[in-house]
PyMOL CGO cylinders between C-alpha atoms (Angstrom):
from pymol import cmd
from pymol.cgo import CYLINDER

trace = [
    CYLINDER, -17.01, -8.46, 1.26, -13.26, -7.88, 1.23, 0.3, 1, 1, 1, 1, 1, 1,
    CYLINDER, -13.26, -7.88, 1.23, -11.58, -6.23, 4.21, 0.3, 1, 1, 1, 1, 1, 1,
    CYLINDER, -11.58, -6.23, 4.21, -8.14, -4.66, 4.23, 0.3, 1, 1, 1, 1, 1, 1,
    CYLINDER, -8.14, -4.66, 4.23, -6.26, -3.88, 7.42, 0.3, 1, 1, 1, 1, 1, 1,
    CYLINDER, -6.26, -3.88, 7.42, -3.10, -1.76, 7.32, 0.3, 1, 1, 1, 1, 1, 1,
    CYLINDER, -3.10, -1.76, 7.32, -0.43, -1.65, 10.01, 0.3, 1, 1, 1, 1, 1, 1,
    CYLINDER, -0.43, -1.65, 10.01, 3.09, -0.31, 10.53, 0.3, 1, 1, 1, 1, 1, 1,
    CYLINDER, 3.09, -0.31, 10.53, 2.57, 3.44, 10.37, 0.3, 1, 1, 1, 1, 1, 1,
    CYLINDER, 2.57, 3.44, 10.37, 3.98, 5.84, 12.92, 0.3, 1, 1, 1, 1, 1, 1,
    CYLINDER, 3.98, 5.84, 12.92, 6.40, 8.66, 13.62, 0.3, 1, 1, 1, 1, 1, 1,
    CYLINDER, 6.40, 8.66, 13.62, 9.93, 8.43, 12.23, 0.3, 1, 1, 1, 1, 1, 1,
    CYLINDER, 9.93, 8.43, 12.23, 12.82, 10.84, 11.87, 0.3, 1, 1, 1, 1, 1, 1,
    CYLINDER, 12.82, 10.84, 11.87, 14.01, 11.97, 8.44, 0.3, 1, 1, 1, 1, 1, 1,
    CYLINDER, 14.01, 11.97, 8.44, 16.26, 9.32, 6.95, 0.3, 1, 1, 1, 1, 1, 1,
    CYLINDER, 16.26, 9.32, 6.95, 14.52, 6.57, 8.88, 0.3, 1, 1, 1, 1, 1, 1,
    CYLINDER, 14.52, 6.57, 8.88, 12.57, 3.54, 7.71, 0.3, 1, 1, 1, 1, 1, 1,
    CYLINDER, 12.57, 3.54, 7.71, 9.13, 2.07, 8.15, 0.3, 1, 1, 1, 1, 1, 1,
    CYLINDER, 9.13, 2.07, 8.15, 7.47, -1.05, 6.80, 0.3, 1, 1, 1, 1, 1, 1,
    CYLINDER, 7.47, -1.05, 6.80, 3.75, -0.96, 6.10, 0.3, 1, 1, 1, 1, 1, 1,
    CYLINDER, 3.75, -0.96, 6.10, 1.68, -4.13, 5.87, 0.3, 1, 1, 1, 1, 1, 1,
    CYLINDER, 1.68, -4.13, 5.87, -1.82, -4.67, 4.54, 0.3, 1, 1, 1, 1, 1, 1,
    CYLINDER, -1.82, -4.67, 4.54, -3.69, -7.94, 4.90, 0.3, 1, 1, 1, 1, 1, 1,
    CYLINDER, -3.69, -7.94, 4.90, -6.77, -8.73, 2.83, 0.3, 1, 1, 1, 1, 1, 1,
    CYLINDER, -6.77, -8.73, 2.83, -9.46, -11.04, 4.17, 0.3, 1, 1, 1, 1, 1, 1,
    CYLINDER, -9.46, -11.04, 4.17, -13.01, -12.09, 3.45, 0.3, 1, 1, 1, 1, 1, 1,
    CYLINDER, -13.01, -12.09, 3.45, -14.47, -13.71, 0.35, 0.3, 1, 1, 1, 1, 1, 1,
    CYLINDER, -14.47, -13.71, 0.35, -11.59, -13.61, -2.12, 0.3, 1, 1, 1, 1, 1, 1,
    CYLINDER, -11.59, -13.61, -2.12, -11.24, -15.76, -5.22, 0.3, 1, 1, 1, 1, 1, 1,
    CYLINDER, -11.24, -15.76, -5.22, -8.38, -13.92, -6.85, 0.3, 1, 1, 1, 1, 1, 1,
    CYLINDER, -8.38, -13.92, -6.85, -6.26, -10.83, -6.18, 0.3, 1, 1, 1, 1, 1, 1,
    CYLINDER, -6.26, -10.83, -6.18, -4.80, -9.16, -9.24, 0.3, 1, 1, 1, 1, 1, 1,
    CYLINDER, -4.80, -9.16, -9.24, -2.97, -5.91, -8.48, 0.3, 1, 1, 1, 1, 1, 1,
    CYLINDER, -2.97, -5.91, -8.48, -2.10, -4.70, -4.99, 0.3, 1, 1, 1, 1, 1, 1,
    CYLINDER, -2.10, -4.70, -4.99, -1.21, -1.06, -4.46, 0.3, 1, 1, 1, 1, 1, 1,
    CYLINDER, -1.21, -1.06, -4.46, -0.49, 1.82, -2.10, 0.3, 1, 1, 1, 1, 1, 1,
    CYLINDER, -0.49, 1.82, -2.10, -1.72, 5.39, -2.37, 0.3, 1, 1, 1, 1, 1, 1,
    CYLINDER, -1.72, 5.39, -2.37, -1.22, 8.29, 0.02, 0.3, 1, 1, 1, 1, 1, 1,
    CYLINDER, -1.22, 8.29, 0.02, -2.86, 11.56, 0.91, 0.3, 1, 1, 1, 1, 1, 1,
    CYLINDER, -2.86, 11.56, 0.91, -0.98, 14.41, 2.52, 0.3, 1, 1, 1, 1, 1, 1,
    CYLINDER, -0.98, 14.41, 2.52, -2.81, 17.19, 4.40, 0.3, 1, 1, 1, 1, 1, 1,
    CYLINDER, -2.81, 17.19, 4.40, -4.45, 19.59, 1.96, 0.3, 1, 1, 1, 1, 1, 1,
    CYLINDER, -4.45, 19.59, 1.96, -3.48, 17.51, -1.07, 0.3, 1, 1, 1, 1, 1, 1,
    CYLINDER, -3.48, 17.51, -1.07, -5.19, 15.02, -3.32, 0.3, 1, 1, 1, 1, 1, 1,
    CYLINDER, -5.19, 15.02, -3.32, -4.63, 11.31, -2.90, 0.3, 1, 1, 1, 1, 1, 1,
    CYLINDER, -4.63, 11.31, -2.90, -1.78, 10.09, -5.10, 0.3, 1, 1, 1, 1, 1, 1,
    CYLINDER, -1.78, 10.09, -5.10, -0.51, 6.78, -6.38, 0.3, 1, 1, 1, 1, 1, 1,
    CYLINDER, -0.51, 6.78, -6.38, 2.63, 5.48, -4.65, 0.3, 1, 1, 1, 1, 1, 1,
    CYLINDER, 2.63, 5.48, -4.65, 3.29, 1.94, -5.86, 0.3, 1, 1, 1, 1, 1, 1,
    CYLINDER, 3.29, 1.94, -5.86, 1.64, -1.07, -7.46, 0.3, 1, 1, 1, 1, 1, 1,
    CYLINDER, 1.64, -1.07, -7.46, 2.55, -4.74, -7.77, 0.3, 1, 1, 1, 1, 1, 1,
    CYLINDER, 2.55, -4.74, -7.77, 0.82, -6.94, -10.31, 0.3, 1, 1, 1, 1, 1, 1,
    CYLINDER, 0.82, -6.94, -10.31, -0.10, -10.59, -9.91, 0.3, 1, 1, 1, 1, 1, 1,
    CYLINDER, -0.10, -10.59, -9.91, 3.01, -11.45, -11.89, 0.3, 1, 1, 1, 1, 1, 1,
    CYLINDER, 3.01, -11.45, -11.89, 5.09, -9.34, -9.49, 0.3, 1, 1, 1, 1, 1, 1,
    CYLINDER, 5.09, -9.34, -9.49, 5.78, -6.51, -11.91, 0.3, 1, 1, 1, 1, 1, 1,
    CYLINDER, 5.78, -6.51, -11.91, 6.03, -3.20, -10.06, 0.3, 1, 1, 1, 1, 1, 1,
    CYLINDER, 6.03, -3.20, -10.06, 5.67, 0.50, -10.72, 0.3, 1, 1, 1, 1, 1, 1,
    CYLINDER, 5.67, 0.50, -10.72, 6.40, 3.51, -8.49, 0.3, 1, 1, 1, 1, 1, 1,
    CYLINDER, 6.40, 3.51, -8.49, 5.77, 7.20, -8.09, 0.3, 1, 1, 1, 1, 1, 1,
    CYLINDER, 5.77, 7.20, -8.09, 8.91, 8.93, -9.36, 0.3, 1, 1, 1, 1, 1, 1,
    CYLINDER, 8.91, 8.93, -9.36, 9.63, 10.63, -6.05, 0.3, 1, 1, 1, 1, 1, 1,
    CYLINDER, 9.63, 10.63, -6.05, 9.82, 7.31, -4.17, 0.3, 1, 1, 1, 1, 1, 1,
    CYLINDER, 9.82, 7.31, -4.17, 11.80, 5.27, -6.70, 0.3, 1, 1, 1, 1, 1, 1,
    CYLINDER, 11.80, 5.27, -6.70, 14.93, 3.83, -5.13, 0.3, 1, 1, 1, 1, 1, 1,
    CYLINDER, 14.93, 3.83, -5.13, 13.59, 4.46, -1.61, 0.3, 1, 1, 1, 1, 1, 1,
    CYLINDER, 13.59, 4.46, -1.61, 10.35, 2.45, -1.43, 0.3, 1, 1, 1, 1, 1, 1,
    CYLINDER, 10.35, 2.45, -1.43, 9.86, -1.22, -2.29, 0.3, 1, 1, 1, 1, 1, 1,
    CYLINDER, 9.86, -1.22, -2.29, 6.49, -2.90, -2.73, 0.3, 1, 1, 1, 1, 1, 1,
    CYLINDER, 6.49, -2.90, -2.73, 6.17, -6.66, -2.30, 0.3, 1, 1, 1, 1, 1, 1,
    CYLINDER, 6.17, -6.66, -2.30, 3.43, -9.22, -1.77, 0.3, 1, 1, 1, 1, 1, 1,
    CYLINDER, 3.43, -9.22, -1.77, 2.87, -12.57, -0.10, 0.3, 1, 1, 1, 1, 1, 1,
    CYLINDER, 2.87, -12.57, -0.10, 0.15, -14.31, -2.08, 0.3, 1, 1, 1, 1, 1, 1,
    CYLINDER, 0.15, -14.31, -2.08, -0.24, -17.11, 0.48, 0.3, 1, 1, 1, 1, 1, 1,
    CYLINDER, -0.24, -17.11, 0.48, -1.16, -14.49, 3.08, 0.3, 1, 1, 1, 1, 1, 1,
    CYLINDER, -1.16, -14.49, 3.08, -3.03, -12.07, 0.77, 0.3, 1, 1, 1, 1, 1, 1,
    CYLINDER, -3.03, -12.07, 0.77, -0.71, -9.41, 2.11, 0.3, 1, 1, 1, 1, 1, 1,
    CYLINDER, -0.71, -9.41, 2.11, 1.08, -6.49, 0.51, 0.3, 1, 1, 1, 1, 1, 1,
    CYLINDER, 1.08, -6.49, 0.51, 4.02, -4.64, 2.04, 0.3, 1, 1, 1, 1, 1, 1,
    CYLINDER, 4.02, -4.64, 2.04, 5.64, -1.26, 1.49, 0.3, 1, 1, 1, 1, 1, 1,
    CYLINDER, 5.64, -1.26, 1.49, 9.22, -0.94, 2.72, 0.3, 1, 1, 1, 1, 1, 1,
    CYLINDER, 9.22, -0.94, 2.72, 10.01, 2.76, 3.02, 0.3, 1, 1, 1, 1, 1, 1,
    CYLINDER, 10.01, 2.76, 3.02, 13.64, 3.82, 3.46, 0.3, 1, 1, 1, 1, 1, 1,
    CYLINDER, 13.64, 3.82, 3.46, 15.34, 7.23, 3.53, 0.3, 1, 1, 1, 1, 1, 1,
    CYLINDER, 15.34, 7.23, 3.53, 12.08, 8.83, 4.53, 0.3, 1, 1, 1, 1, 1, 1,
    CYLINDER, 12.08, 8.83, 4.53, 11.62, 12.55, 3.99, 0.3, 1, 1, 1, 1, 1, 1,
    CYLINDER, 11.62, 12.55, 3.99, 9.21, 15.02, 5.62, 0.3, 1, 1, 1, 1, 1, 1,
    CYLINDER, 9.21, 15.02, 5.62, 7.35, 15.23, 2.31, 0.3, 1, 1, 1, 1, 1, 1,
    CYLINDER, 7.35, 15.23, 2.31, 6.48, 11.54, 2.66, 0.3, 1, 1, 1, 1, 1, 1,
    CYLINDER, 6.48, 11.54, 2.66, 4.20, 12.46, 5.56, 0.3, 1, 1, 1, 1, 1, 1,
    CYLINDER, 4.20, 12.46, 5.56, 0.70, 11.32, 4.69, 0.3, 1, 1, 1, 1, 1, 1,
    CYLINDER, 0.70, 11.32, 4.69, -2.03, 8.81, 5.36, 0.3, 1, 1, 1, 1, 1, 1,
    CYLINDER, -2.03, 8.81, 5.36, -1.12, 5.69, 3.40, 0.3, 1, 1, 1, 1, 1, 1,
    CYLINDER, -1.12, 5.69, 3.40, -3.92, 3.57, 1.95, 0.3, 1, 1, 1, 1, 1, 1,
    CYLINDER, -3.92, 3.57, 1.95, -3.56, 0.08, 0.61, 0.3, 1, 1, 1, 1, 1, 1,
    CYLINDER, -3.56, 0.08, 0.61, -5.81, -1.28, -2.06, 0.3, 1, 1, 1, 1, 1, 1,
    CYLINDER, -5.81, -1.28, -2.06, -6.38, -4.43, -4.06, 0.3, 1, 1, 1, 1, 1, 1,
    CYLINDER, -6.38, -4.43, -4.06, -8.03, -5.30, -7.34, 0.3, 1, 1, 1, 1, 1, 1,
    CYLINDER, -8.03, -5.30, -7.34, -9.81, -8.52, -6.43, 0.3, 1, 1, 1, 1, 1, 1,
    CYLINDER, -9.81, -8.52, -6.43, -12.55, -10.87, -7.58, 0.3, 1, 1, 1, 1, 1, 1,
    CYLINDER, -12.55, -10.87, -7.58, -14.82, -12.50, -5.03, 0.3, 1, 1, 1, 1, 1, 1,
    CYLINDER, -14.82, -12.50, -5.03, -15.83, -15.39, -7.29, 0.3, 1, 1, 1, 1, 1, 1,
    CYLINDER, -15.83, -15.39, -7.29, -14.70, -17.17, -10.45, 0.3, 1, 1, 1, 1, 1, 1,
    CYLINDER, -14.70, -17.17, -10.45, -17.30, -15.39, -12.59, 0.3, 1, 1, 1, 1, 1, 1,
    CYLINDER, -17.30, -15.39, -12.59, -17.01, -12.02, -10.83, 0.3, 1, 1, 1, 1, 1, 1,
    CYLINDER, -17.01, -12.02, -10.83, -15.30, -9.02, -12.32, 0.3, 1, 1, 1, 1, 1, 1,
    CYLINDER, -15.30, -9.02, -12.32, -12.41, -7.72, -10.25, 0.3, 1, 1, 1, 1, 1, 1,
    CYLINDER, -12.41, -7.72, -10.25, -13.02, -4.46, -8.43, 0.3, 1, 1, 1, 1, 1, 1,
    CYLINDER, -13.02, -4.46, -8.43, -11.05, -2.21, -6.13, 0.3, 1, 1, 1, 1, 1, 1,
    CYLINDER, -11.05, -2.21, -6.13, -11.15, -2.47, -2.36, 0.3, 1, 1, 1, 1, 1, 1,
    CYLINDER, -11.15, -2.47, -2.36, -9.46, -0.05, 0.04, 0.3, 1, 1, 1, 1, 1, 1,
    CYLINDER, -9.46, -0.05, 0.04, -8.19, -0.06, 3.59, 0.3, 1, 1, 1, 1, 1, 1,
    CYLINDER, -8.19, -0.06, 3.59, -8.86, 2.63, 6.19, 0.3, 1, 1, 1, 1, 1, 1,
    CYLINDER, -8.86, 2.63, 6.19, -5.38, 4.11, 6.01, 0.3, 1, 1, 1, 1, 1, 1,
    CYLINDER, -5.38, 4.11, 6.01, -2.40, 4.38, 8.35, 0.3, 1, 1, 1, 1, 1, 1,
    CYLINDER, -2.40, 4.38, 8.35, -0.63, 7.60, 9.31, 0.3, 1, 1, 1, 1, 1, 1,
    CYLINDER, -0.63, 7.60, 9.31, 3.03, 8.05, 8.48, 0.3, 1, 1, 1, 1, 1, 1,
    CYLINDER, 3.03, 8.05, 8.48, 4.71, 11.12, 9.94, 0.3, 1, 1, 1, 1, 1, 1,
    CYLINDER, 4.71, 11.12, 9.94, 8.32, 12.00, 9.11, 0.3, 1, 1, 1, 1, 1, 1,
    CYLINDER, 8.32, 12.00, 9.11, 9.59, 14.67, 11.46, 0.3, 1, 1, 1, 1, 1, 1,
    CYLINDER, 9.59, 14.67, 11.46, 12.53, 15.48, 13.70, 0.3, 1, 1, 1, 1, 1, 1,
]
cmd.load_cgo(trace, "trace")
């Protein structure tokens, strides 16, 4: 199995910053994409950012220029640096990976349990 553990969430004032981390562990042969989604109260889960194995990135329009996704392949870890946070960024943030557990295995998605980010004065 593949386990993902997020950390770094919390309460921050508008305009502040947080850095989320997500470490993958377990039986992992290869990690392709790594990504972050979020779910605000009463809303559907939405895509936030993705980083491919070649380090190409893509972002939700509303976070472009404020959030930066990065990865450390040696540590199987993905980060989300969040700057200029707004109250509308309040949500549970989930990390995910597209990973293969063996050389002949197809890659599939694995998800973490989520970490709460609250932006409020």
